[in-house]
C-alpha positions in Angstrom: -95.9 -63.0 -109.6 -99.0 -62.8 -111.8 -101.2 -65.9 -112.1 -102.2 -66.7 -115.8 -105.9 -65.9 -116.7 -107.8 -68.9 -117.3 -108.8 -69.5 -121.1 -112.0 -68.5 -122.0 -114.2 -71.4 -123.0 -117.1 -71.6 -125.5 -120.3 -72.6 -123.7 -122.6 -75.0 -125.2 -126.5 -74.8 -124.8 -129.3 -77.2 -125.1 -133.1 -76.8 -124.9 -134.3 -79.2 -122.0 -138.0 -80.2 -121.0 -138.5 -82.0 -117.8 -141.5 -83.4 -116.0 -142.2 -82.2 -112.4 -140.6 -85.6 -111.2 -137.3 -84.2 -112.9 -137.6 -86.9 -115.7 -136.3 -85.5 -119.0 -138.9 -85.7 -121.9 -136.7 -83.8 -124.5 -133.2 -82.6 -125.1 -132.4 -80.4 -128.0 -129.3 -79.9 -130.1 -126.3 -78.9 -128.8 -125.6 -75.4 -130.2 -123.0 -72.7 -129.1 -123.4 -70.3 -126.5 -124.3 -67.2 -128.7 -127.5 -68.7 -129.6 -130.6 -67.1 -127.8 -132.5 -69.5 -125.8 -135.8 -68.5 -127.4 -134.4 -68.8 -130.8 -133.3 -72.3 -130.1 -136.7 -73.0 -128.9 -138.5 -71.5 -131.8 -136.2 -73.7 -134.1 -136.9 -77.0 -132.6 -140.8 -76.3 -132.0 -142.0 -73.9 -134.7 -144.6 -71.6 -133.4 -146.9 -72.5 -136.5 -147.5 -75.9 -135.0 -149.9 -76.2 -131.9 -147.4 -77.5 -129.4 -148.3 -75.9 -126.0 -152.1 -76.2 -126.5 -152.6 -79.2 -124.2 -149.5 -78.8 -122.0 -148.8 -76.7 -118.9 -145.7 -74.8 -120.1 -143.5 -73.0 -117.6 -140.5 -71.0 -119.0 -137.9 -68.6 -117.6 -137.2 -65.2 -118.7 -135.1 -66.3 -121.5 -138.0 -67.2 -123.3 -139.9 -63.6 -123.5 -142.5 -63.6 -126.5 -143.5 -67.3 -125.9 -147.1 -66.1 -125.1 -147.3 -64.0 -128.2 -145.8 -66.7 -130.5 -147.3 -70.0 -129.3 -150.9 -70.9 -128.7 -151.8 -72.1 -125.5 -153.7 -71.3 -122.2 -151.2 -72.6 -119.8 -148.1 -70.7 -120.8 -146.4 -69.3 -117.5 -143.5 -66.9 -117.5 -142.3 -65.0 -114.7 -143.0 -61.1 -114.7 -139.8 -59.2 -115.4 -138.7 -56.3 -113.1 -139.1 -52.8 -114.7 -136.2 -51.0 -116.1 -134.4 -48.2 -114.0 -135.3 -44.7 -115.2 -135.0 -41.3 -114.1 -138.7 -41.2 -113.2 -138.6 -44.5 -111.3 -135.0 -44.9 -110.0 -135.8 -47.9 -107.9 -138.3 -50.1 -109.6 -140.0 -53.1 -107.8 -142.5 -55.8 -108.7 -146.0 -55.5 -106.9 -146.7 -58.1 -104.3 -148.9 -60.0 -106.4 -146.2 -60.2 -109.2 -143.7 -61.2 -106.6 -145.8 -64.2 -105.4 -146.6 -65.4 -108.7 -143.0 -65.4 -109.7 -142.3 -67.2 -106.3 -144.8 -69.8 -107.2 -143.4 -70.4 -110.8 -140.1 -70.7 -109.5 -141.1 -73.3 -107.1 -142.4 -75.4 -109.8 -139.6 -74.6 -112.2 -136.6 -75.5 -109.8 -137.2 -79.1 -110.8 -135.9 -78.7 -114.2 -132.7 -77.1 -112.7 -132.3 -79.9 -110.4 -132.6 -82.4 -113.4 -129.9 -80.3 -115.4 -127.7 -80.6 -112.1 -128.2 -84.2 -112.1 -127.1 -84.4 -115.5 -123.9 -82.6 -114.6 -122.9 -85.1 -112.0 -121.3 -86.6 -115.1 -118.1 -84.8 -114.8 -117.5 -84.8 -118.7 -120.4 -82.1 -119.0 -118.7 -79.6 -116.2 -115.1 -79.9 -117.3 -113.5 -78.6 -120.4 -114.6 -80.6 -123.7 -111.6 -81.3 -125.5 -113.0 -83.8 -128.2 -113.1 -82.6 -131.9 -115.4 -85.3 -133.4 -118.3 -83.4 -135.1 -121.7 -83.6 -133.1 -120.2 -85.6 -130.2 -121.4 -83.1 -127.8 -125.1 -84.2 -128.6 -124.1 -87.8 -128.1 -122.2 -87.1 -124.7 -125.3 -85.0 -123.3 -127.7 -87.5 -124.6 -125.8 -90.4 -122.7 -125.9 -88.2 -119.5 -129.6 -87.2 -120.0 -130.2 -91.1 -120.5 -128.2 -92.1 -117.3 -130.1 -89.4 -115.2 -133.5 -90.8 -116.3 -132.4 -94.4 -115.6 -131.2 -93.3 -112.1 -134.8 -91.5 -111.5 -136.5 -95.0 -112.6 -134.8 -97.0 -109.6 
């Protein structure tokens, strides 16, 4: 007896910004999963404006190119591991690069905890079957608000 394969789901993405205390300060529009993270960031925060000049910005590797497009002294992005090639079949990061990536991930983990805290609301975890237009934005906004409310107590 064969088990039927699960139906593929269409993932939804949001741009999320958080403080180190896990408080959500920005929640972008909900877009389908085929949109790239960095293009979503550029749509919500156009590079022509000085968004990052006075902020400490820490992003993941989904935002490669942010240092060349945005002006700011405190934009931190991890170092990407080099690609495998014939000349270098087992590329590694240097010890300094690994230490810098570890230090950055220790600060960035708080945004992941904030996203996980939002997902305690099961409506974000399970298949979303509502067909009302833009209702996903309302749902994730309510979940982010509840998460911030929990943090304030």
